[in-house]
LOVOVEX-507114 format. One record per atom (N, C-alpha, C, CB): residue in one letter; x, y, z. Coordinates in steps of 0.2 Angstrom, whole numbers, padded with zeros to 4 digits, always signed. Glycine has a CB too. Example, Ala and Ser with C-alpha at 12.3 -4.5 7.8 and 13.67 -1.06 7.14 Angstrom:
BEGIN
A+0066-0028+0039
A+0062-0022+0039
A+0066-0016+0039
A+0057-0022+0045
S+0064-0011+0035
S+0068-0005+0036
S+0064+0000+0039
S+0070-0003+0029
This chain:
BEGIN
X-0038+0125-0035
X-0034+0120-0039
X-0025+0121-0035
X-0034+0123-0048
X-0025+0116-0035
X-0016+0113-0031
X-0010+0118-0033
X-0013+0104-0036
X-0011+0121-0039
X-0007+0125-0041
X-0005+0129-0037
X-0008+0129-0044
X-0012+0132-0033
X-0011+0139-0029
X-0008+0137-0023
X-0018+0143-0028
X-0006+0131-0020
X+0000+0131-0013
X+0006+0135-0016
X+0003+0122-0010
X+0007+0135-0022
X+0015+0136-0024
X+0013+0143-0024
X+0019+0132-0033
X+0008+0146-0029
X+0007+0153-0028
X+0004+0158-0022
X+0003+0155-0034
X+0001+0154-0016
X-0001+0155-0009
X+0006+0158-0008
X-0003+0149-0003
X+0011+0152-0006
X+0017+0153-0003
X+0022+0159-0005
X+0019+0147-0004
X+0021+0160-0011
X+0024+0167-0014
X+0023+0172-0012
X+0023+0168-0018
X+0013+0172-0011
X+0013+0177-0009
X+0011+0181-0003
X+0012+0179-0012
X+0015+0177+0003
X+0011+0178+0010
X+0012+0185+0012
X+0014+0175+0014
X+0014+0189+0009
X+0013+0197+0010
X+0005+0199+0010
X+0017+0202+0003
X+0003+0197+0002
X-0004+0200-0001
X-0007+0197+0008
X-0008+0195-0010
X-0006+0189+0009
X-0012+0189+0012
X-0012+0190+0020
X-0014+0182+0011
X-0006+0194+0020
X-0007+0198+0027
X-0007+0202+0025
X-0003+0199+0032
X-0012+0207+0024
X-0014+0213+0022
X-0017+0214+0028
X-0019+0214+0015
X-0015+0222+0028
X-0019+0225+0034
X-0027+0224+0033
X-0017+0233+0036
X-0031+0226+0039
X-0040+0225+0038
X-0039+0234+0036
X-0045+0223+0048
X-0037+0238+0036
X-0039+0246+0032
X-0038+0244+0025
X-0032+0252+0034
X-0033+0239+0023
X-0032+0239+0015
X-0039+0233+0014
X-0023+0236+0011
X-0039+0227+0016
X-0044+0224+0013
X-0053+0229+0014
X-0044+0217+0018
X-0052+0232+0019
X-0059+0236+0018
X-0059+0241+0011
X-0060+0241+0024
X-0052+0243+0009
X-0052+0248+0004
X-0055+0243-0002
X-0045+0251+0002
X-0051+0237-0004
X-0052+0231-0007
X-0060+0232-0007
X-0048+0224-0004
X-0063+0229-0003
X-0070+0229-0002
X-0074+0234-0007
X-0071+0230+0005
X-0072+0241-0002
X-0077+0246-0005
X-0076+0246-0014
X-0075+0253-0001
X-0069+0245-0015
X-0067+0245-0024
X-0073+0241-0026
X-0058+0241-0028
X-0072+0234-0023
X-0076+0229-0029
X-0085+0230-0026
X-0074+0218-0028
X-0088+0236-0023
X-0092+0235-0020
X-0098+0237-0027
X-0091+0239-0014
X-0097+0240-0033
X-0103+0241-0036
X-0102+0233-0041
X-0104+0250-0042
X-0100+0229-0039
X-0102+0221-0044
X-0105+0218-0039
X-0097+0216-0048
X-0107+0221-0032
X-0110+0217-0027
X-0117+0215-0031
X-0110+0221-0020
X-0119+0208-0030
X-0126+0206-0032
X-0131+0208-0026
X-0126+0196-0034
X-0134+0209-0032
X-0144+0211-0028
X-0146+0205-0024
X-0152+0213-0035
X-0150+0207-0019
X-0154+0202-0017
X-0158+0199-0020
X-0156+0202-0013
X-0160+0194-0020
X-0167+0191-0022
X-0172+0193-0016
X-0167+0183-0023
X-0180+0194-0018
X-0184+0195-0013
X-0187+0186-0010
X-0189+0201-0017
X-0185+0181-0013
X-0187+0177-0008
X-0181+0169-0010
X-0197+0176-0010
X-0183+0166-0007
X-0176+0161-0008
X-0180+0154-0005
X-0167+0164-0003
X-0180+0148-0008
X-0182+0142-0006
X-0177+0139-0001
X-0184+0139-0010
X-0171+0141-0001
X-0166+0139+0002
X-0163+0143+0008
X-0163+0138-0001
X-0162+0140+0015
X-0160+0143+0021
X-0155+0143+0021
X-0162+0141+0026
X-0152+0137+0023
X-0145+0135+0027
X-0140+0132+0019
X-0147+0128+0034
X-0134+0138+0017
X-0132+0135+0012
X-0125+0134+0013
X-0133+0139+0007
X-0120+0130+0012
X-0114+0127+0012
X-0111+0127+0006
X-0115+0122+0014
X-0104+0129+0005
X-0099+0129-0001
X-0094+0127+0002
X-0098+0135-0005
X-0093+0122-0003
X-0086+0116-0002
X-0083+0117-0009
X-0088+0108-0001
X-0075+0116-0010
X-0073+0115-0016
X-0066+0119-0016
X-0078+0117-0021
X-0063+0119-0020
X-0055+0121-0021
X-0054+0128-0022
X-0052+0118-0027
X-0049+0130-0026
X-0048+0135-0026
X-0053+0141-0033
X-0041+0135-0027
X-0055+0136-0036
X-0060+0140-0041
X-0066+0141-0039
X-0060+0136-0047
X-0066+0139-0030
X-0073+0142-0028
X-0070+0147-0023
X-0079+0136-0026
X-0065+0147-0020
X-0064+0150-0014
X-0061+0158-0017
X-0058+0146-0009
X-0058+0157-0023
X-0056+0163-0025
X-0050+0167-0023
X-0061+0168-0025
X-0044+0163-0023
X-0037+0167-0020
X-0037+0174-0025
X-0028+0161-0021
X-0033+0180-0021
X-0032+0186-0021
X-0038+0190-0024
X-0027+0187-0024
X-0043+0187-0024
X-0050+0191-0025
X-0052+0197-0020
X-0056+0186-0025
X-0053+0201-0019
X-0052+0206-0013
X-0060+0206-0012
X-0049+0214-0014
X-0061+0205-0006
X-0058+0206+0000
X-0057+0199+0002
X-0061+0211+0005
X-0051+0197+0004
X-0048+0189+0006
X-0050+0188+0013
X-0039+0189+0006
X-0052+0181+0017
X-0053+0181+0022
X-0047+0177+0025
X-0059+0179+0022
X-0044+0179+0030
X-0038+0173+0032
X-0041+0169+0039
X-0029+0179+0035
X-0046+0166+0037
X-0046+0158+0041
X-0049+0153+0039
X-0050+0158+0048
X-0044+0150+0036
X-0036+0151+0039
X-0032+0154+0035
X-0032+0145+0040
X-0026+0156+0034
X-0021+0159+0030
X-0018+0154+0027
X-0016+0163+0032
X-0020+0157+0019
X-0018+0151+0014
X-0025+0147+0011
X-0014+0144+0017
X-0028+0148+0013
X-0035+0144+0009
X-0038+0151+0003
X-0042+0142+0017
X-0034+0157+0003
X-0038+0160-0003
X-0046+0161-0003
X-0036+0155-0009
X-0049+0163+0003
X-0055+0162+0003
X-0058+0169+0003
X-0057+0158+0009
X-0060+0170-0004
X-0064+0178-0005
X-0070+0180-0002
X-0066+0180-0012
X-0071+0184+0000
X-0078+0188+0003
X-0082+0189-0006
X-0075+0199+0009
X-0079+0187-0010
X-0082+0190-0017
X-0081+0184-0021
X-0078+0196-0021
X-0083+0178-0019
X-0082+0173-0022
X-0089+0170-0025
X-0078+0169-0018
X-0090+0165-0029
X-0095+0164-0031
X-0100+0161-0027
X-0094+0161-0036
X-0099+0157-0022
X-0102+0156-0015
X-0107+0162-0013
X-0096+0156-0009
X-0100+0168-0011
X-0104+0174-0008
X-0110+0177-0012
X-0100+0179-0006
X-0108+0178-0018
X-0114+0180-0024
X-0121+0177-0022
X-0111+0177-0032
X-0119+0169-0022
X-0125+0166-0024
X-0128+0167-0017
X-0125+0160-0026
X-0125+0167-0012
X-0129+0166-0006
X-0133+0175-0003
X-0122+0163+0000
X-0130+0180-0006
X-0134+0185-0008
X-0138+0186-0012
X-0130+0188-0009
X-0138+0183-0017
X-0144+0183-0024
X-0149+0176-0020
X-0141+0181-0034
X-0149+0173-0016
X-0155+0168-0014
X-0156+0172-0008
X-0155+0159-0013
X-0152+0177-0003
X-0154+0179+0003
X-0155+0172+0008
X-0159+0183+0003
X-0152+0169+0009
X-0152+0164+0013
X-0151+0167+0021
X-0145+0159+0011
X-0152+0161+0025
X-0153+0163+0032
X-0147+0162+0035
X-0158+0161+0036
X-0143+0156+0032
X-0137+0156+0034
X-0131+0154+0029
X-0137+0152+0040
X-0125+0154+0028
X-0122+0153+0024
X-0112+0151+0026
X-0124+0159+0020
X-0112+0145+0025
X-0105+0143+0027
X-0100+0141+0019
X-0106+0135+0032
X-0095+0143+0022
X-0090+0144+0015
X-0083+0140+0018
X-0088+0153+0011
X-0083+0134+0017
X-0078+0130+0019
X-0070+0132+0014
X-0082+0123+0020
X-0073+0132+0006
X-0069+0130+0002
X-0062+0132+0004
X-0071+0133-0005
X-0057+0129+0000
X-0050+0131+0001
X-0045+0130-0005
X-0047+0128+0007
X-0040+0135-0007
X-0036+0135-0012
X-0032+0125-0011
X-0031+0142-0011
X-0030+0124-0016
X-0028+0115-0017
X-0031+0112-0013
X-0020+0112-0015
X-0038+0111-0012
X-0042+0107-0010
X-0044+0101-0015
X-0047+0110-0009
X-0042+0093-0014
X-0045+0089-0017
X-0050+0084-0016
X-0041+0088-0018
X-0052+0081-0016
X-0058+0077-0015
X-0057+0074-0008
X-0059+0070-0021
X-0050+0071-0006
X-0048+0070-0001
X-0050+0074+0007
X-0044+0070-0004
X-0050+0081+0004
X-0049+0086+0010
X-0056+0087+0013
X-0046+0093+0007
X-0061+0084+0009
X-0068+0085+0012
X-0069+0080+0018
X-0074+0082+0005
X-0063+0076+0021
X-0064+0071+0026
X-0059+0072+0029
X-0064+0064+0023
X-0053+0076+0028
X-0049+0078+0033
X-0046+0083+0031
X-0045+0074+0034
X-0041+0085+0036
X-0037+0090+0037
X-0034+0093+0031
X-0033+0089+0042
X-0032+0097+0027
X-0031+0100+0024
X-0024+0105+0025
X-0036+0102+0024
X-0019+0104+0025
X-0013+0108+0027
X-0014+0114+0022
X-0005+0103+0027
X-0012+0120+0026
X-0014+0125+0022
X-0007+0130+0023
X-0020+0127+0025
X-0003+0135+0019
X-0001+0142+0024
X-0002+0141+0031
X-0004+0148+0023
X+0004+0141+0036
X+0003+0143+0042
X-0002+0140+0047
X+0002+0147+0042
X-0005+0135+0045
X-0010+0131+0050
X-0013+0125+0044
X-0017+0137+0055
X-0021+0126+0044
X-0022+0120+0042
X-0030+0121+0040
X-0018+0114+0047
X-0034+0116+0036
X-0041+0117+0035
X-0046+0112+0039
X-0041+0116+0028
X-0052+0113+0042
X-0054+0107+0045
X-0055+0105+0038
X-0060+0105+0051
X-0058+0096+0039
X-0063+0093+0033
X-0067+0097+0032
X-0066+0087+0034
X-0069+0100+0026
X-0074+0102+0022
X-0081+0099+0024
X-0072+0101+0016
X-0081+0094+0026
X-0087+0091+0028
X-0089+0093+0035
X-0086+0084+0027
X-0085+0095+0038
X-0088+0098+0045
X-0090+0105+0045
X-0082+0098+0051
X-0091+0108+0038
X-0097+0113+0037
X-0103+0110+0035
X-0096+0119+0032
X-0104+0102+0036
X-0113+0102+0035
X-0117+0102+0039
X-0116+0097+0032
X-0124+0103+0039
X-0127+0101+0043
X-0133+0097+0042
X-0127+0106+0048
X-0135+0093+0047
X-0141+0090+0046
X-0147+0093+0043
X-0143+0087+0051
X-0146+0102+0044
X-0152+0105+0042
X-0150+0110+0035
X-0155+0109+0049
X-0146+0106+0034
X-0142+0111+0028
X-0146+0110+0022
X-0133+0109+0027
X-0150+0115+0019
X-0153+0113+0013
X-0153+0116+0006
X-0159+0113+0014
X-0144+0117+0005
X-0142+0120-0001
X-0133+0119-0001
X-0144+0129+0000
X-0130+0114-0006
X-0125+0114-0005
X-0122+0113-0014
X-0125+0109+0000
X-0115+0119-0013
X-0113+0119-0020
X-0105+0117-0018
X-0114+0127-0024
X-0102+0111-0025
X-0097+0108-0023
X-0092+0111-0029
X-0099+0101-0022
X-0087+0112-0029
X-0083+0113-0036
X-0076+0110-0034
X-0082+0122-0039
X-0076+0102-0036
X-0070+0100-0036
X-0067+0095-0038
X-0069+0099-0031
X-0062+0092-0038
X-0059+0086-0045
X-0052+0090-0048
X-0067+0084-0054
X-0052+0095-0050
X-0045+0097-0056
X-0039+0095-0051
X-0044+0108-0058
X-0040+0094-0045
X-0031+0093-0039
X-0031+0086-0039
X-0030+0097-0030
X-0036+0081-0040
X-0034+0077-0038
X-0029+0073-0044
X-0039+0074-0036
X-0026+0068-0040
X-0019+0064-0044
X-0015+0070-0046
X-0022+0059-0053
X-0016+0079-0045
X-0012+0083-0045
X-0013+0084-0053
X-0005+0082-0042
X-0019+0084-0057
X-0019+0087-0063
X-0016+0092-0067
X-0023+0087-0063
X-0019+0096-0063
X-0020+0104-0063
X-0014+0108-0062
X-0025+0105-0059
X-0013+0106-0056
X-0004+0110-0055
X+0000+0106-0058
X+0000+0112-0047
X+0000+0098-0061
X+0007+0098-0065
X+0007+0101-0073
X+0010+0090-0065
X+0000+0102-0074
X-0001+0106-0081
X+0003+0113-0079
X-0011+0109-0082
X+0001+0116-0075
X+0001+0124-0075
X+0010+0124-0074
X-0005+0130-0068
X+0012+0117-0069
X+0018+0119-0068
X+0024+0118-0072
X+0020+0116-0063
X+0019+0113-0080
X+0025+0109-0084
X+0023+0112-0089
X+0025+0102-0084
X+0018+0114-0093
X+0016+0117-0100
X+0022+0123-0102
X+0008+0121-0099
X+0019+0127-0097
X+0025+0136-0100
X+0031+0135-0100
X+0025+0143-0095
X+0033+0131-0097
X+0041+0129-0099
X+0044+0126-0104
X+0046+0127-0095
X+0038+0121-0106
X+0040+0119-0113
X+0039+0123-0119
X+0037+0112-0115
X+0036+0128-0118
X+0033+0130-0125
X+0039+0133-0131
X+0026+0136-0124
X+0045+0135-0126
X+0051+0137-0130
X+0052+0132-0134
X+0057+0138-0126
X+0052+0125-0132
X+0055+0119-0137
X+0052+0118-0142
X+0055+0113-0135
X+0047+0120-0142
X+0042+0121-0150
X+0036+0124-0150
X+0039+0113-0153
X+0036+0131-0150
X+0031+0135-0149
X+0025+0133-0153
X+0034+0142-0150
X+0025+0132-0159
X+0018+0130-0162
X+0016+0123-0163
X+0018+0133-0170
X+0022+0119-0159
X+0018+0110-0158
X+0014+0110-0151
X+0026+0101-0157
X+0014+0104-0148
X+0009+0101-0142
X+0016+0097-0138
X+0001+0094-0146
X+0020+0102-0134
X+0027+0097-0132
X+0024+0095-0126
X+0035+0101-0129
X+0017+0099-0123
X+0017+0096-0115
X+0012+0092-0116
X+0015+0100-0109
X+0007+0090-0121
X+0003+0085-0125
X+0008+0079-0123
X+0002+0086-0134
X+0015+0080-0129
X+0018+0075-0129
X+0020+0072-0122
X+0023+0078-0133
X+0023+0075-0117
X+0027+0076-0111
X+0022+0071-0107
X+0028+0084-0108
X+0017+0072-0106
X+0011+0068-0102
X+0008+0060-0107
X+0003+0074-0100
X+0010+0060-0112
X+0009+0054-0116
X+0014+0051-0114
X+0009+0053-0122
X+0013+0044-0111
X+0017+0039-0110
X+0014+0032-0112
X+0019+0040-0104
X+0019+0028-0115
X+0017+0024-0120
X+0011+0024-0123
X+0018+0020-0118
X+0010+0029-0128
X+0003+0030-0130
X-0003+0032-0126
X+0000+0023-0133
X-0002+0033-0119
X-0008+0036-0116
X-0006+0042-0112
X-0011+0030-0112
X-0013+0044-0114
X-0012+0053-0110
X-0013+0051-0104
X-0017+0059-0111
X-0007+0053-0099
X-0008+0050-0092
X-0012+0055-0087
X+0000+0049-0089
X-0013+0062-0091
X-0018+0067-0087
X-0024+0066-0088
X-0017+0073-0087
X-0029+0064-0093
X-0034+0062-0095
X-0036+0055-0091
X-0033+0062-0100
X-0029+0050-0090
X-0031+0043-0087
X-0032+0043-0080
X-0026+0039-0088
X-0029+0048-0076
X-0029+0050-0070
X-0036+0050-0068
X-0025+0055-0069
X-0043+0052-0073
X-0049+0055-0072
X-0051+0051-0070
X-0052+0058-0077
X-0050+0045-0071
X-0056+0038-0069
X-0057+0039-0064
X-0055+0030-0069
X-0052+0039-0060
X-0052+0038-0051
X-0056+0046-0047
X-0042+0037-0047
X-0055+0050-0052
X-0057+0058-0051
X-0064+0055-0049
X-0056+0064-0059
X-0066+0053-0056
X-0074+0051-0057
X-0078+0048-0050
X-0075+0045-0063
X-0072+0042-0049
X-0075+0039-0043
X-0075+0043-0036
X-0070+0033-0042
X-0068+0047-0036
X-0070+0051-0029
X-0073+0056-0028
X-0066+0052-0025
X-0076+0059-0034
X-0082+0064-0033
X-0089+0060-0032
X-0082+0069-0038
X-0089+0054-0036
X-0095+0049-0033
X-0095+0049-0026
X-0094+0041-0035
X-0090+0048-0021
X-0090+0044-0015
X-0092+0052-0012
X-0082+0039-0012
X-0090+0057-0014
X-0089+0062-0011
X-0098+0066-0011
X-0084+0066-0014
X-0100+0065-0016
X-0107+0064-0015
X-0112+0062-0012
X-0108+0063-0017
X-0110+0056-0010
X-0112+0050-0005
X-0112+0053+0001
X-0108+0044-0006
X-0107+0056+0002
X-0105+0059+0007
X-0107+0065+0012
X-0102+0059+0007
X-0111+0069+0005
X-0115+0075+0008
X-0119+0072+0009
X-0117+0080+0004
X-0123+0068+0006
X-0129+0066+0006
X-0131+0062+0015
X-0129+0059-0002
X-0127+0060+0014
X-0127+0056+0022
X-0126+0061+0027
X-0121+0051+0024
X-0123+0067+0026
X-0122+0072+0031
X-0129+0077+0032
X-0114+0076+0028
X-0131+0077+0026
X-0136+0083+0024
X-0141+0080+0020
X-0133+0090+0020
X-0145+0074+0022
X-0151+0072+0019
X-0154+0074+0013
X-0155+0072+0022
X-0157+0082+0016
X-0163+0086+0013
X-0160+0092+0008
X-0167+0090+0020
X-0153+0090+0006
X-0149+0098+0006
X-0150+0095-0004
X-0137+0099+0011
X-0152+0100-0008
X-0152+0101-0016
X-0142+0101-0016
X-0157+0110-0021
X-0141+0096-0020
X-0134+0098-0021
X-0131+0098-0027
X-0129+0094-0018
X-0128+0105-0028
X-0124+0105-0036
X-0118+0104-0038
X-0125+0110-0039
X-0114+0102-0040
X-0108+0099-0043
X-0105+0105-0048
X-0111+0092-0048
X-0102+0110-0048
X-0099+0114-0051
X-0096+0114-0056
X-0097+0116-0048
X-0095+0112-0061
X-0091+0112-0067
X-0087+0118-0068
X-0095+0111-0073
X-0079+0118-0072
X-0075+0123-0070
X-0075+0126-0078
X-0067+0121-0067
X-0076+0135-0077
X-0077+0138-0082
X-0071+0137-0088
X-0077+0145-0080
X-0071+0140-0094
X-0067+0138-0101
X-0059+0141-0099
X-0071+0142-0109
X-0055+0139-0098
X-0048+0143-0098
X-0047+0145-0105
X-0042+0139-0094
X-0045+0139-0109
X-0041+0143-0117
X-0048+0143-0120
X-0034+0137-0123
X-0046+0144-0126
X-0050+0150-0130
X-0052+0144-0134
X-0045+0157-0134
X-0057+0143-0138
X-0059+0138-0144
X-0056+0139-0151
X-0067+0139-0145
X-0052+0146-0152
X-0048+0148-0158
X-0042+0153-0155
X-0053+0151-0164
X-0036+0153-0158
X-0034+0160-0157
X-0028+0157-0152
X-0041+0167-0154
X-0023+0161-0150
X-0020+0159-0147
X-0016+0167-0143
X-0016+0153-0151
X-0013+0167-0136
X-0011+0173-0132
X-0006+0171-0126
X-0018+0176-0128
X+0001+0170-0131
X+0005+0167-0127
X+0008+0170-0122
X+0008+0166-0130
X+0005+0176-0123
X+0010+0183-0117
X+0003+0183-0111
X+0012+0194-0122
X-0001+0179-0111
X-0005+0176-0106
X-0006+0171-0105
X-0008+0178-0106
X-0009+0165-0108
X-0006+0159-0108
X+0000+0156-0111
X-0010+0155-0110
X+0006+0156-0109
X+0013+0155-0112
X+0013+0146-0112
X+0020+0160-0107
X+0009+0143-0115
X+0009+0135-0118
X+0010+0135-0126
X+0001+0131-0117
X+0013+0130-0130
X+0014+0129-0136
X+0006+0129-0138
X+0019+0123-0139
X+0007+0133-0144
X-0001+0133-0148
X-0002+0126-0149
X-0002+0139-0158
X+0001+0121-0149
X-0005+0115-0152
X-0007+0112-0145
X-0001+0107-0158
X-0003+0117-0138
X-0006+0113-0132
X-0012+0116-0131
X-0002+0113-0126
X-0014+0120-0132
X-0021+0125-0133
X-0027+0120-0133
X-0021+0129-0141
X-0026+0116-0139
X-0033+0111-0139
X-0032+0105-0133
X-0032+0106-0147
X-0027+0103-0132
X-0025+0098-0129
X-0027+0100-0119
X-0017+0095-0131
X-0028+0107-0117
X-0029+0109-0114
X-0036+0109-0111
X-0026+0113-0116
X-0038+0110-0116
X-0046+0111-0117
X-0048+0104-0116
X-0049+0114-0125
X-0045+0099-0122
X-0047+0092-0119
X-0048+0089-0113
X-0044+0089-0120
X-0042+0092-0110
X-0040+0090-0101
X-0045+0092-0095
X-0032+0093-0098
X-0048+0099-0098
X-0053+0103-0094
X-0060+0099-0095
X-0054+0111-0098
X-0060+0099-0101
X-0067+0092-0104
X-0068+0087-0101
X-0067+0088-0112
X-0061+0084-0100
X-0062+0078-0098
X-0064+0078-0089
X-0055+0075-0100
X-0062+0083-0087
X-0063+0084-0080
X-0069+0085-0078
X-0060+0089-0078
X-0072+0091-0083
X-0079+0090-0083
X-0083+0085-0083
X-0082+0093-0087
X-0081+0081-0087
X-0086+0076-0089
X-0085+0071-0084
X-0084+0074-0096
X-0081+0072-0080
X-0080+0066-0075
X-0084+0068-0071
X-0072+0063-0072
X-0085+0075-0067
X-0090+0078-0063
X-0097+0075-0066
X-0089+0085-0063
X-0097+0077-0071
X-0104+0075-0076
X-0107+0068-0075
X-0103+0076-0085
X-0102+0065-0075
X-0104+0057-0076
X-0104+0056-0069
X-0099+0052-0080
X-0101+0057-0063
X-0103+0057-0056
X-0109+0058-0054
X-0099+0061-0052
X-0110+0064-0057
X-0119+0068-0055
X-0123+0061-0058
X-0121+0078-0062
X-0123+0059-0064
X-0127+0056-0067
X-0130+0047-0064
X-0123+0057-0074
X-0125+0047-0060
X-0125+0041-0057
X-0128+0043-0048
X-0117+0036-0057
X-0131+0050-0047
X-0132+0051-0041
X-0140+0056-0043
X-0125+0057-0036
X-0145+0053-0040
X-0151+0054-0042
X-0152+0060-0039
X-0155+0049-0040
X-0149+0063-0032
X-0150+0068-0027
X-0144+0074-0032
X-0148+0065-0016
X-0141+0074-0036
X-0138+0079-0037
X-0137+0081-0043
X-0133+0080-0035
X-0136+0087-0044
X-0136+0090-0052
X-0128+0094-0054
X-0142+0099-0053
X-0127+0095-0060
X-0122+0097-0063
X-0123+0103-0065
X-0120+0094-0067
X-0120+0110-0064
X-0120+0116-0067
X-0114+0116-0073
X-0118+0121-0062
X-0116+0117-0078
X-0112+0118-0084
X-0108+0124-0085
X-0116+0118-0088
X-0101+0129-0083
X-0100+0133-0082
X-0094+0134-0088
X-0099+0133-0075
X-0093+0129-0094
X-0088+0129-0097
X-0091+0131-0104
X-0084+0122-0096
X-0097+0128-0107
X-0102+0130-0112
X-0102+0138-0112
X-0109+0126-0111
X-0105+0139-0104
X-0110+0147-0105
X-0102+0153-0103
X-0119+0147-0098
X-0097+0149-0103
X-0091+0155-0103
X-0087+0156-0109
X-0084+0154-0097
X-0090+0153-0114
X-0087+0154-0121
X-0087+0161-0123
X-0091+0151-0126
X-0080+0163-0123
X-0079+0172-0125
X-0077+0174-0118
X-0087+0177-0127
X-0076+0170-0113
X-0073+0172-0107
X-0068+0170-0104
X-0076+0172-0103
X-0065+0166-0111
X-0058+0162-0107
X-0054+0166-0107
X-0055+0156-0109
X-0047+0166-0105
X-0041+0168-0103
X-0039+0173-0106
X-0036+0163-0104
X-0039+0171-0113
X-0037+0177-0120
X-0042+0181-0122
X-0035+0174-0127
X-0049+0183-0117
X-0054+0187-0121
X-0054+0194-0120
X-0060+0185-0122
X-0047+0195-0114
X-0048+0204-0113
X-0049+0206-0107
X-0053+0207-0115
X-0047+0213-0107
X-0048+0216-0100
X-0055+0217-0102
X-0044+0223-0098
X-0058+0215-0096
X-0068+0216-0096
X-0070+0211-0098
X-0073+0223-0101
X-0067+0207-0101
X-0072+0201-0105
X-0068+0194-0100
X-0070+0201-0116
X-0062+0192-0099
X-0060+0187-0098
X-0063+0185-0089
X-0051+0188-0101
X-0064+0178-0088
X-0065+0179-0083
X-0059+0175-0079
X-0072+0176-0082
X-0055+0172-0082
X-0050+0171-0079
X-0043+0174-0080
X-0050+0166-0080
X-0040+0174-0075
X-0034+0179-0074
X-0028+0174-0076
X-0032+0182-0066
X-0023+0177-0083
X-0017+0175-0085
X-0011+0172-0081
X-0016+0181-0087
X-0005+0171-0082
X+0000+0170-0080
X+0002+0173-0074
X+0002+0170-0083
X+0002+0180-0074
X+0004+0184-0067
X+0001+0186-0065
X+0007+0189-0067
X+0003+0183-0057
X-0001+0184-0051
X-0003+0192-0051
X+0004+0182-0043
X-0009+0195-0050
X-0012+0202-0048
X-0014+0199-0041
X-0020+0205-0054
X-0010+0202-0038
X-0011+0201-0031
X-0019+0207-0026
X-0002+0203-0027
X-0021+0209-0030
X-0027+0214-0032
X-0035+0212-0036
X-0023+0220-0037
X-0033+0206-0039
X-0039+0205-0042
X-0040+0198-0042
X-0039+0209-0048
X-0034+0194-0044
X-0034+0187-0044
X-0028+0182-0045
X-0038+0185-0048
X-0027+0177-0042
X-0022+0172-0045
X-0020+0169-0050
X-0021+0170-0043
X-0013+0168-0052
X-0014+0168-0059
X-0017+0161-0062
X-0006+0169-0061
X-0019+0161-0067
X-0023+0155-0070
X-0032+0153-0067
X-0018+0148-0069
X-0033+0160-0062
X-0037+0158-0057
X-0044+0162-0059
X-0033+0160-0049
X-0049+0162-0059
X-0055+0166-0058
X-0053+0175-0056
X-0061+0162-0052
X-0055+0178-0059
X-0057+0186-0057
X-0064+0185-0055
X-0057+0193-0064
X-0066+0192-0051
X-0071+0193-0048
X-0078+0194-0053
X-0069+0198-0044
X-0076+0194-0059
X-0081+0197-0064
X-0083+0188-0067
X-0077+0203-0070
X-0078+0183-0067
X-0080+0177-0066
X-0083+0173-0062
X-0077+0176-0066
X-0082+0175-0055
X-0085+0171-0050
X-0094+0175-0050
X-0079+0173-0042
X-0094+0181-0052
X-0101+0184-0054
X-0104+0180-0058
X-0101+0191-0057
X-0100+0180-0065
X-0105+0174-0069
X-0105+0167-0067
X-0102+0172-0078
X-0103+0164-0064
X-0102+0156-0062
X-0107+0158-0056
X-0093+0152-0060
X-0108+0162-0052
X-0114+0162-0046
X-0121+0162-0051
X-0113+0169-0040
X-0121+0169-0056
X-0128+0168-0061
X-0128+0161-0063
X-0128+0174-0067
X-0123+0159-0066
X-0127+0151-0070
X-0129+0147-0064
X-0121+0146-0074
X-0126+0148-0059
X-0131+0143-0053
X-0137+0143-0051
X-0127+0143-0046
X-0137+0151-0050
X-0144+0153-0047
X-0148+0152-0054
X-0145+0163-0043
X-0146+0153-0059
X-0151+0152-0065
X-0153+0142-0064
X-0146+0154-0074
X-0149+0140-0063
X-0151+0134-0062
X-0154+0132-0057
X-0146+0131-0062
X-0154+0133-0050
X-0157+0135-0047
X-0165+0136-0047
X-0154+0139-0046
X-0167+0141-0051
X-0172+0144-0053
X-0176+0140-0059
X-0171+0150-0055
């Protein structure tokens, strides 16, 4: 998501880890490695998306290019291994919007080519996780809401901040997001007409009940609103897919119930407010979350 540009800039040292450190991290993560399937109907897989696809700080990190936060243990990597595909291309990048499918994306110390350059005429499987960064929705929430908690800890100061003349501006921006995703799906079909296309939703961030301000430091009343915004983002993706007979939607929000940011060590799929440069960027998926999402996508394909 777009907030990663701030996160990644402040953590340049992590992305400059030596090859030996990255190798050690990869060995540590080895027990979670997915098993290969004995048979796959897919040969050429391409993964598109933002930071909830790329996996910033999840070991080990690829440096092509520096700043995309692309992990070798993100859900595309797990899925590629589960499917035992012949070729696998991951062009996901932290901070990506739908516009970055067709234009260069500026990242730390370089740029990421348009993600559509990863598509080929013989691509037969595409996953795409995109939409939360359009109109800066996710980044604005993460940058704004924690700072407002102190003003009204049990209220909903962030929701009020984004409500102007009675209009929830965060949700209102999602009409354009849906149209953008519709256009992206069409662009995929043009470039890879035989591909099975899966639009992947975002997993649950805030819990259905309860609060954990030390981990998710927003006002108590804004927890429900954050969930509403995330639900609206997922609905925009799902509605875009509904108008496209060649695509399918993979719901990760419902199945990730109980794995929200407040679920605790060993259960949470999403990291809290502090960067863990050896596990996950703030407010972004852990490796276990990526493995969980990959399993949901695999089940959808099966």
